[in-house]
N, CA, C and O atoms as CSV, one atom per row, in Angstrom:
chain,resi,resn,atom,element,x,y,z
A,1,MET,N,N,20.994,22.072,2.480
A,1,MET,CA,C,21.199,23.370,3.326
A,1,MET,C,C,22.364,23.527,3.875
A,1,MET,O,O,23.190,22.728,4.317
A,2,LYS,N,N,22.327,24.703,3.788
A,2,LYS,CA,C,23.933,25.478,4.324
A,2,LYS,C,C,23.696,26.438,5.389
A,2,LYS,O,O,22.758,27.162,5.054
A,3,VAL,N,N,24.157,26.749,6.542
A,3,VAL,CA,C,23.923,27.231,7.714
A,3,VAL,C,C,24.921,28.146,7.567
A,3,VAL,O,O,25.937,27.520,7.265
A,4,THR,N,N,25.201,29.635,7.646
A,4,THR,CA,C,26.049,30.222,7.830
A,4,THR,C,C,25.659,31.328,9.362
A,4,THR,O,O,24.527,31.769,9.557
A,5,GLU,N,N,26.670,31.564,10.156
A,5,GLU,CA,C,26.722,32.636,11.179
A,5,GLU,C,C,26.747,34.137,10.882
A,5,GLU,O,O,27.654,34.467,10.119
A,6,LYS,N,N,26.077,34.958,11.247
A,6,LYS,CA,C,26.442,36.306,11.381
A,6,LYS,C,C,25.868,37.327,12.384
A,6,LYS,O,O,24.832,37.991,12.325
A,7,GLY,N,N,26.834,37.264,13.321
A,7,GLY,CA,C,26.720,38.087,14.739
A,7,GLY,C,C,25.258,36.540,15.639
A,7,GLY,O,O,25.428,35.334,15.818
A,8,HIS,N,N,24.445,37.137,15.841
A,8,HIS,CA,C,23.369,36.624,16.764
A,8,HIS,C,C,22.518,35.869,16.098
A,8,HIS,O,O,21.638,35.187,16.624
A,9,THR,N,N,22.827,35.991,14.465
A,9,THR,CA,C,21.759,35.463,13.539
A,9,THR,C,C,22.271,34.172,12.795
A,9,THR,O,O,23.472,34.156,12.523
A,10,LYS,N,N,21.418,32.968,12.394
A,10,LYS,CA,C,22.353,32.133,11.696
A,10,LYS,C,C,20.941,31.930,10.029
A,10,LYS,O,O,19.789,31.572,9.786
A,11,VAL,N,N,21.691,32.258,9.635
A,11,VAL,CA,C,20.874,32.032,7.971
A,11,VAL,C,C,21.256,30.830,7.420
A,11,VAL,O,O,22.371,30.397,7.130
A,12,ILE,N,N,19.650,30.146,7.278
A,12,ILE,CA,C,19.704,28.919,6.330
A,12,ILE,C,C,19.184,28.732,5.256
A,12,ILE,O,O,17.966,28.757,5.075
A,13,GLN,N,N,20.212,28.473,4.209
A,13,GLN,CA,C,19.993,28.260,2.811
A,13,GLN,C,C,19.093,27.154,2.367
A,13,GLN,O,O,19.080,26.288,3.243
A,14,ILE,N,N,18.523,26.919,1.603
A,14,ILE,CA,C,17.630,25.568,1.296
A,14,ILE,C,C,18.451,25.301,0.400
A,14,ILE,O,O,18.366,24.074,0.454
A,15,GLY,N,N,19.270,25.523,-0.477
A,15,GLY,CA,C,19.618,24.761,-1.153
A,15,GLY,C,C,19.073,24.030,-2.422
A,15,GLY,O,O,18.202,24.485,-3.164
A,16,THR,N,N,19.746,22.765,-2.571
A,16,THR,CA,C,18.792,21.706,-3.469
A,16,THR,C,C,17.747,20.986,-2.081
A,16,THR,O,O,17.165,20.038,-2.607
A,17,ASP,N,N,17.478,21.043,-1.149
A,17,ASP,CA,C,16.764,20.828,-0.037
A,17,ASP,C,C,15.332,21.024,-0.621
A,17,ASP,O,O,14.973,21.938,-1.365
A,18,THR,N,N,14.457,19.816,-0.061
A,18,THR,CA,C,13.056,20.260,-0.022
A,18,THR,C,C,12.854,21.454,1.269
A,18,THR,O,O,13.541,21.585,2.282
A,19,ILE,N,N,11.671,22.239,0.826
A,19,ILE,CA,C,11.690,23.083,2.165
A,19,ILE,C,C,10.965,21.792,3.558
A,19,ILE,O,O,11.413,21.878,4.702
A,20,ALA,N,N,10.189,21.026,3.315
A,20,ALA,CA,C,9.841,20.057,3.869
A,20,ALA,C,C,11.249,19.603,5.025
A,20,ALA,O,O,11.323,19.918,6.213
A,21,GLY,N,N,12.438,18.642,4.079
A,21,GLY,CA,C,13.273,18.434,4.660
A,21,GLY,C,C,14.118,19.511,5.330
A,21,GLY,O,O,14.791,19.144,6.293
A,22,VAL,N,N,14.160,20.414,5.066
A,22,VAL,CA,C,14.773,21.503,5.828
A,22,VAL,C,C,14.213,21.726,7.442
A,22,VAL,O,O,14.789,21.597,8.522
A,23,LEU,N,N,13.017,22.065,7.131
A,23,LEU,CA,C,12.314,22.049,7.905
A,23,LEU,C,C,12.637,20.842,9.021
A,23,LEU,O,O,13.005,21.156,10.153
A,24,GLN,N,N,12.506,19.718,8.704
A,24,GLN,CA,C,12.595,18.835,9.918
A,24,GLN,C,C,14.082,18.794,9.842
A,24,GLN,O,O,14.177,18.171,10.900
A,25,LYS,N,N,15.418,18.950,9.443
A,25,LYS,CA,C,16.394,19.286,9.527
A,25,LYS,C,C,16.425,20.419,11.018
A,25,LYS,O,O,17.097,20.226,12.032
A,26,ILE,N,N,15.623,21.425,10.791
A,26,ILE,CA,C,15.946,22.217,11.745
A,26,ILE,C,C,15.546,22.100,13.061
A,26,ILE,O,O,16.112,22.464,14.092
A,27,THR,N,N,14.163,21.369,12.826
A,27,THR,CA,C,13.406,20.747,14.007
A,27,THR,C,C,14.334,19.856,14.878
A,27,THR,O,O,14.638,20.060,16.053
A,28,ALA,N,N,14.707,18.881,14.121
A,28,ALA,CA,C,15.641,17.596,14.496
A,28,ALA,C,C,16.884,18.675,15.516
A,28,ALA,O,O,17.183,18.092,16.558
A,29,GLN,N,N,17.330,19.555,15.416
A,29,GLN,CA,C,18.403,20.257,15.502
A,29,GLN,C,C,18.519,21.930,16.403
A,29,GLN,O,O,19.348,22.785,16.714
A,30,TYR,N,N,17.270,21.660,16.500
A,30,TYR,CA,C,16.624,23.148,17.158
A,30,TYR,C,C,17.379,23.569,18.533
A,30,TYR,O,O,17.967,24.631,18.739
A,31,GLN,N,N,17.252,22.705,19.235
A,31,GLN,CA,C,17.615,22.985,20.907
A,31,GLN,C,C,19.389,22.964,20.876
A,31,GLN,O,O,20.058,23.623,21.673
A,32,ALA,N,N,19.981,22.082,19.805
A,32,ALA,CA,C,21.569,22.461,19.967
A,32,ALA,C,C,22.027,23.412,19.017
A,32,ALA,O,O,23.182,23.783,19.224
A,33,LEU,N,N,21.556,23.827,18.203
A,33,LEU,CA,C,22.137,24.834,16.945
A,33,LEU,C,C,21.618,26.083,16.377
A,33,LEU,O,O,22.193,26.899,15.657
A,34,PHE,N,N,19.726,26.074,17.104
A,34,PHE,CA,C,19.200,27.215,16.649
A,34,PHE,C,C,18.523,27.944,17.287
A,34,PHE,O,O,18.015,28.959,16.810
A,35,MET,N,N,18.356,27.491,18.731
A,35,MET,CA,C,17.454,28.049,19.600
A,35,MET,C,C,18.114,29.668,20.105
A,35,MET,O,O,17.338,30.580,20.390
A,36,ASP,N,N,19.346,29.813,20.151
A,36,ASP,CA,C,19.775,30.899,21.043
A,36,ASP,C,C,19.807,32.008,19.834
A,36,ASP,O,O,20.017,33.176,20.160
A,37,TYR,N,N,19.619,31.705,18.533
A,37,TYR,CA,C,19.775,32.805,17.525
A,37,TYR,C,C,18.343,33.142,16.351
A,37,TYR,O,O,17.499,32.367,15.901
A,38,ASN,N,N,18.513,34.365,16.174
A,38,ASN,CA,C,18.047,35.042,15.223
A,38,ASN,C,C,17.829,33.848,14.063
A,38,ASN,O,O,18.804,33.101,13.986
A,39,LEU,N,N,16.962,33.600,13.343
A,39,LEU,CA,C,16.768,32.731,12.252
A,39,LEU,C,C,16.423,33.673,11.046
A,39,LEU,O,O,15.742,34.658,11.330
A,40,VAL,N,N,16.848,33.485,9.570
A,40,VAL,CA,C,16.609,33.314,8.688
A,40,VAL,C,C,16.927,32.839,7.735
A,40,VAL,O,O,18.015,32.795,7.161
A,41,ILE,N,N,15.274,32.164,7.345
A,41,ILE,CA,C,15.411,31.124,6.629
A,41,ILE,C,C,15.382,31.504,4.466
A,41,ILE,O,O,14.481,32.108,3.883
A,42,ASP,N,N,16.348,31.046,3.968
A,42,ASP,CA,C,16.552,31.810,2.733
A,42,ASP,C,C,16.196,30.778,1.650
A,42,ASP,O,O,16.974,29.881,1.327
A,43,LEU,N,N,14.906,30.962,1.071
A,43,LEU,CA,C,14.533,30.421,0.248
A,43,LEU,C,C,14.664,30.794,-1.345
A,43,LEU,O,O,14.230,30.220,-2.344
A,44,SER,N,N,15.455,32.014,-1.171
A,44,SER,CA,C,15.625,32.326,-2.666
A,44,SER,C,C,16.414,31.783,-3.221
A,44,SER,O,O,16.538,32.442,-4.254
A,45,GLY,N,N,17.191,30.853,-3.264
A,45,GLY,CA,C,17.765,30.002,-4.047
A,45,GLY,C,C,17.316,28.633,-4.378
A,45,GLY,O,O,17.962,27.885,-5.112
A,46,SER,N,N,16.015,28.274,-3.729
A,46,SER,CA,C,15.103,26.990,-4.161
A,46,SER,C,C,14.949,26.853,-5.294
A,46,SER,O,O,14.664,27.796,-6.032
A,47,GLN,N,N,15.148,25.294,-5.810
A,47,GLN,CA,C,14.234,24.909,-6.881
A,47,GLN,C,C,13.292,24.382,-6.898
A,47,GLN,O,O,12.885,23.719,-7.852
A,48,GLU,N,N,12.605,24.585,-5.638
A,48,GLU,CA,C,11.238,23.833,-5.346
A,48,GLU,C,C,10.655,25.189,-5.272
A,48,GLU,O,O,11.161,26.214,-4.814
A,49,GLU,N,N,9.616,25.022,-5.752
A,49,GLU,CA,C,8.333,26.051,-5.842
A,49,GLU,C,C,7.692,26.349,-4.580
A,49,GLU,O,O,7.124,25.494,-3.901
A,50,VAL,N,N,7.804,27.746,-4.231
A,50,VAL,CA,C,7.364,28.247,-2.606
A,50,VAL,C,C,5.743,28.849,-2.746
A,50,VAL,O,O,5.190,29.807,-3.287
A,51,THR,N,N,5.420,27.869,-2.054
A,51,THR,CA,C,3.440,27.956,-1.663
A,51,THR,C,C,3.699,28.818,-0.424
A,51,THR,O,O,4.550,29.091,0.422
A,52,GLU,N,N,2.189,29.137,-0.911
A,52,GLU,CA,C,1.414,29.758,0.848
A,52,GLU,C,C,1.681,28.173,1.716
A,52,GLU,O,O,2.439,28.199,2.685
A,53,ASP,N,N,1.020,26.833,1.308
A,53,ASP,CA,C,0.706,25.959,2.214
A,53,ASP,C,C,2.145,25.426,2.647
A,53,ASP,O,O,2.274,24.729,3.653
A,54,LYS,N,N,3.264,25.803,1.807
A,54,LYS,CA,C,4.959,25.022,2.764
A,54,LYS,C,C,4.572,26.138,3.616
A,54,LYS,O,O,3.923,25.999,4.652
A,55,LEU,N,N,5.022,27.345,3.114
A,55,LEU,CA,C,5.503,28.507,4.120
A,55,LEU,C,C,4.622,28.156,5.799
A,55,LEU,O,O,5.014,28.055,6.962
A,56,GLU,N,N,3.247,28.056,5.088
A,56,GLU,CA,C,2.530,27.694,6.581
A,56,GLU,C,C,2.803,26.479,7.462
A,56,GLU,O,O,2.389,26.157,8.576
A,57,ALA,N,N,3.527,25.988,6.707
A,57,ALA,CA,C,4.394,24.696,7.376
A,57,ALA,C,C,5.203,24.897,8.185
A,57,ALA,O,O,5.614,24.150,9.072
A,58,ILE,N,N,5.492,25.956,7.920
A,58,ILE,CA,C,6.922,26.481,8.774
A,58,ILE,C,C,6.437,27.426,10.073
A,58,ILE,O,O,7.199,27.652,11.013
A,59,GLU,N,N,5.456,27.800,10.022
A,59,GLU,CA,C,4.498,28.983,10.939
A,59,GLU,C,C,4.927,28.384,12.155
A,59,GLU,O,O,5.541,29.042,12.995
A,60,GLU,N,N,4.644,27.161,12.313
A,60,GLU,CA,C,4.514,26.817,14.020
A,60,GLU,C,C,5.815,26.658,14.602
A,60,GLU,O,O,5.857,26.651,15.832
A,61,LEU,N,N,7.171,26.496,13.791
A,61,LEU,CA,C,8.511,26.449,14.438
A,61,LEU,C,C,8.430,27.914,14.387
A,61,LEU,O,O,8.763,28.374,15.479
A,62,ALA,N,N,8.033,29.060,13.318
A,62,ALA,CA,C,8.414,30.280,13.535
A,62,ALA,C,C,7.940,31.143,14.707
A,62,ALA,O,O,8.470,32.241,14.875
A,63,ILE,N,N,6.551,30.528,15.888
A,63,ILE,CA,C,6.290,31.080,16.219
A,63,ILE,C,C,6.597,30.672,17.714
A,63,ILE,O,O,6.626,31.415,18.695
A,64,GLU,N,N,6.808,29.385,17.656
A,64,GLU,CA,C,7.466,28.860,19.043
A,64,GLU,C,C,9.227,29.578,19.291
A,64,GLU,O,O,9.975,29.557,20.268
A,65,HIS,N,N,9.353,30.088,18.083
A,65,HIS,CA,C,10.969,30.682,18.214
A,65,HIS,C,C,10.697,32.150,18.557
A,65,HIS,O,O,11.446,32.722,19.350
A,66,MET,N,N,9.787,32.709,18.064
A,66,MET,CA,C,9.761,34.211,18.198
A,66,MET,C,C,8.959,34.363,19.854
A,66,MET,O,O,9.127,35.401,20.494
A,67,GLU,N,N,8.356,33.558,20.250
A,67,GLU,CA,C,7.637,33.233,21.499
A,67,GLU,C,C,8.615,32.697,22.998
A,67,GLU,O,O,9.013,33.282,24.006
A,68,GLU,N,N,8.697,31.510,22.556
A,68,GLU,CA,C,9.595,31.076,23.546
A,68,GLU,C,C,11.112,31.221,23.480
A,68,GLU,O,O,11.641,31.177,24.591
A,69,ALA,N,N,11.873,31.370,22.528
A,69,ALA,CA,C,13.164,31.669,22.320
A,69,ALA,C,C,13.515,33.470,22.722
A,69,ALA,O,O,14.502,33.946,23.284
A,70,ASN,N,N,12.289,34.151,22.182
A,70,ASN,CA,C,12.351,35.396,22.293
A,70,ASN,C,C,13.509,35.644,21.030
A,70,ASN,O,O,14.526,36.208,21.431
A,71,LYS,N,N,13.498,35.443,20.175
A,71,LYS,CA,C,14.244,35.561,18.817
A,71,LYS,C,C,13.670,35.707,17.412
A,71,LYS,O,O,12.805,34.845,17.253
A,72,SER,N,N,13.806,36.367,16.481
A,72,SER,CA,C,13.620,36.752,15.253
A,72,SER,C,C,13.402,35.532,14.419
A,72,SER,O,O,14.307,34.698,14.444
A,73,PHE,N,N,12.407,35.303,13.724
A,73,PHE,CA,C,12.419,34.222,12.428
A,73,PHE,C,C,11.797,34.920,11.310
A,73,PHE,O,O,10.682,35.419,11.469
A,74,VAL,N,N,12.449,35.010,10.117
A,74,VAL,CA,C,12.151,35.543,8.894
A,74,VAL,C,C,12.320,34.800,7.796
A,74,VAL,O,O,13.465,34.349,7.797
A,75,ILE,N,N,11.726,34.476,6.890
A,75,ILE,CA,C,11.830,33.892,5.814
A,75,ILE,C,C,12.069,34.836,4.651
A,75,ILE,O,O,11.310,35.804,4.599
A,76,VAL,N,N,12.988,34.721,3.719
A,76,VAL,CA,C,13.573,35.430,2.670
A,76,VAL,C,C,12.889,34.820,1.346
A,76,VAL,O,O,13.469,33.813,0.942
A,77,THR,N,N,11.881,35.186,0.662
A,77,THR,CA,C,11.909,34.861,-0.903
A,77,THR,C,C,11.093,35.425,-1.576
A,77,THR,O,O,10.203,35.729,-0.782
A,78,GLU,N,N,10.798,35.796,-2.640
A,78,GLU,CA,C,10.415,36.864,-3.617
A,78,GLU,C,C,9.792,36.281,-4.512
A,78,GLU,O,O,9.718,36.733,-5.655
A,79,ALA,N,N,9.005,34.703,-3.968
A,79,ALA,CA,C,7.867,33.690,-4.662
A,79,ALA,C,C,6.892,33.883,-4.419
A,79,ALA,O,O,6.077,33.099,-4.905
A,80,VAL,N,N,6.333,35.051,-3.511
A,80,VAL,CA,C,4.783,34.934,-3.265
A,80,VAL,C,C,4.427,36.025,-2.709
A,80,VAL,O,O,5.252,36.857,-2.332
A,81,ASN,N,N,3.192,36.165,-2.588
A,81,ASN,CA,C,2.628,37.644,-2.476
A,81,ASN,C,C,2.692,38.224,-0.988
A,81,ASN,O,O,2.010,37.511,-0.252
A,82,PHE,N,N,3.161,39.058,-0.452
A,82,PHE,CA,C,3.357,39.048,0.501
A,82,PHE,C,C,2.147,39.979,1.375
A,82,PHE,O,O,2.310,40.575,2.440
A,83,ASN,N,N,1.012,39.890,0.618
A,83,ASN,CA,C,-0.228,40.556,1.728
A,83,ASN,C,C,-1.152,39.319,1.693
A,83,ASN,O,O,-2.303,39.367,2.127
A,84,ASP,N,N,-0.665,38.341,1.223
A,84,ASP,CA,C,-1.603,36.877,1.661
A,84,ASP,C,C,-1.183,36.353,3.206
A,84,ASP,O,O,-1.606,35.307,3.699
A,85,PHE,N,N,-0.460,37.095,3.727
A,85,PHE,CA,C,0.350,36.377,5.207
A,85,PHE,C,C,-0.313,37.372,6.267
A,85,PHE,O,O,-0.385,38.595,6.141
A,86,ASP,N,N,-0.772,36.626,7.312
A,86,ASP,CA,C,-0.605,37.387,8.220
A,86,ASP,C,C,0.387,38.079,9.397
A,86,ASP,O,O,1.546,38.211,9.004
A,87,GLY,N,N,0.162,38.487,10.611
A,87,GLY,CA,C,1.470,38.867,11.442
A,87,GLY,C,C,2.394,38.070,11.891
A,87,GLY,O,O,3.537,38.462,12.128
A,88,ASP,N,N,1.955,36.737,12.073
A,88,ASP,CA,C,2.615,35.652,12.405
A,88,ASP,C,C,4.108,35.329,11.622
A,88,ASP,O,O,5.261,35.091,11.984
A,89,LEU,N,N,3.509,35.443,10.571
A,89,LEU,CA,C,4.999,34.906,10.011
A,89,LEU,C,C,5.431,36.163,8.777
A,89,LEU,O,O,4.716,36.774,7.983
A,90,ILE,N,N,6.332,36.193,8.934
A,90,ILE,CA,C,7.331,36.914,8.092
A,90,ILE,C,C,8.079,37.109,7.339
A,90,ILE,O,O,9.229,36.883,7.718
A,91,VAL,N,N,7.965,37.465,6.331
A,91,VAL,CA,C,8.136,36.730,5.043
A,91,VAL,C,C,8.849,38.103,4.121
A,91,VAL,O,O,7.919,38.809,3.729
A,92,VAL,N,N,9.912,38.539,3.775
A,92,VAL,CA,C,10.757,39.524,3.082
A,92,VAL,C,C,11.195,39.125,1.924
A,92,VAL,O,O,11.457,37.924,1.860
A,93,PRO,N,N,11.430,40.025,0.579
A,93,PRO,CA,C,12.002,39.327,-0.242
A,93,PRO,C,C,13.627,39.617,-0.201
A,93,PRO,O,O,14.330,39.303,-1.162
A,94,THR,N,N,13.913,39.943,0.419
A,94,THR,CA,C,16.065,39.865,0.359
A,94,THR,C,C,16.543,39.735,2.005
A,94,THR,O,O,16.140,40.095,3.111
A,95,LYS,N,N,17.492,39.096,1.498
A,95,LYS,CA,C,18.010,39.014,3.091
A,95,LYS,C,C,18.436,39.965,3.687
A,95,LYS,O,O,18.487,39.835,4.910
A,96,GLN,N,N,18.894,41.248,3.105
A,96,GLN,CA,C,19.003,42.644,3.591
A,96,GLN,C,C,17.691,43.276,4.595
A,96,GLN,O,O,17.905,43.947,5.604
A,97,GLU,N,N,16.363,42.924,4.108
A,97,GLU,CA,C,15.361,43.642,4.879
A,97,GLU,C,C,15.338,42.330,5.881
A,97,GLU,O,O,14.837,42.609,6.970
A,98,ALA,N,N,15.672,41.271,5.779
A,98,ALA,CA,C,15.458,40.241,6.948
A,98,ALA,C,C,16.495,40.812,8.375
A,98,ALA,O,O,16.158,40.816,9.559
A,99,PHE,N,N,17.980,41.318,7.704
A,99,PHE,CA,C,18.921,41.652,8.652
A,99,PHE,C,C,18.065,43.156,9.413
A,99,PHE,O,O,17.764,43.289,10.599
A,100,ASP,N,N,17.894,43.885,8.574
A,100,ASP,CA,C,17.061,45.120,8.970
A,100,ASP,C,C,16.345,45.343,9.911
A,100,ASP,O,O,16.389,46.244,10.749
A,101,LEU,N,N,14.993,43.686,9.649
A,101,LEU,CA,C,14.088,43.703,10.537
A,101,LEU,C,C,14.622,43.114,11.951
A,101,LEU,O,O,14.140,43.424,13.041
A,102,ILE,N,N,15.534,42.350,11.782
A,102,ILE,CA,C,16.413,41.789,12.827
A,102,ILE,C,C,16.775,42.644,13.695
A,102,ILE,O,O,16.439,42.568,14.877
A,103,GLU,N,N,17.473,43.520,13.233
A,103,GLU,CA,C,18.670,44.449,14.211
A,103,GLU,C,C,17.108,45.592,14.683
A,103,GLU,O,O,17.203,46.182,15.759
A,104,MET,N,N,15.830,45.803,13.859
A,104,MET,CA,C,14.862,46.319,14.762
A,104,MET,C,C,14.151,45.704,16.180
A,104,MET,O,O,13.903,46.207,17.276
A,105,ASP,N,N,13.974,44.503,15.653
A,105,ASP,CA,C,13.599,43.595,16.446
A,105,ASP,C,C,13.828,43.441,17.739
A,105,ASP,O,O,13.008,43.427,18.657
A,106,GLU,N,N,15.758,43.246,17.793
A,106,GLU,CA,C,16.764,43.543,18.838
A,106,GLU,C,C,16.801,44.641,19.553
A,106,GLU,O,O,16.936,44.694,20.775
A,107,ILE,N,N,16.662,45.688,18.686
A,107,ILE,CA,C,16.279,47.139,19.626
A,107,ILE,C,C,15.139,47.462,20.290
A,107,ILE,O,O,15.085,48.385,21.104
A,108,GLN,N,N,14.038,46.624,19.938
A,108,GLN,CA,C,13.004,46.579,20.575
A,108,GLN,C,C,13.257,46.049,22.045
A,108,GLN,O,O,13.272,46.660,23.113
A,109,ARG,N,N,13.452,44.703,21.749
A,109,ARG,CA,C,13.993,43.686,23.009
A,109,ARG,C,C,15.026,44.304,23.838
A,109,ARG,O,O,15.205,43.907,24.990
A,110,ASP,N,N,15.607,45.098,23.410
A,110,ASP,CA,C,16.710,45.878,24.098
A,110,ASP,C,C,16.182,47.104,24.903
A,110,ASP,O,O,16.974,47.530,25.743
A,111,LEU,N,N,15.194,47.637,24.817
A,111,LEU,CA,C,13.897,48.501,24.880
A,111,LEU,C,C,13.289,47.932,25.736
A,111,LEU,O,O,13.183,48.586,26.773
A,112,GLU,N,N,12.627,46.524,25.738
A,112,GLU,CA,C,11.587,45.872,26.431
A,112,GLU,C,C,10.300,46.757,26.086
A,112,GLU,O,O,9.481,47.235,26.871
A,113,LEU,N,N,10.359,46.854,24.469
A,113,LEU,CA,C,9.083,47.334,24.270
A,113,LEU,C,C,7.521,46.581,23.677
A,113,LEU,O,O,6.499,47.263,23.595
């Protein structure tokens, strides 16, 4: 797992870790490292097959992050059908789309929409 910071956003690249392993690391370090940032979970380089079940395991953390921390939580992967997800989990095919979504979310928060 590799973490990079870009402004108010932390990008977490899964690398050779498993999705479950990365989720455990994020959860364990959430208060100290991730709570005050928008999060992008980049699964595009994952060797592991990305399935709906694995993404839904992330959903609880994503909802908590968006509601409690009032920050964006976006997953990047091209390996799924994007129509299969409800509004609670934000999944996009590229990092640029993730950054664009976060920028729009921040504008909405600033305008208190």
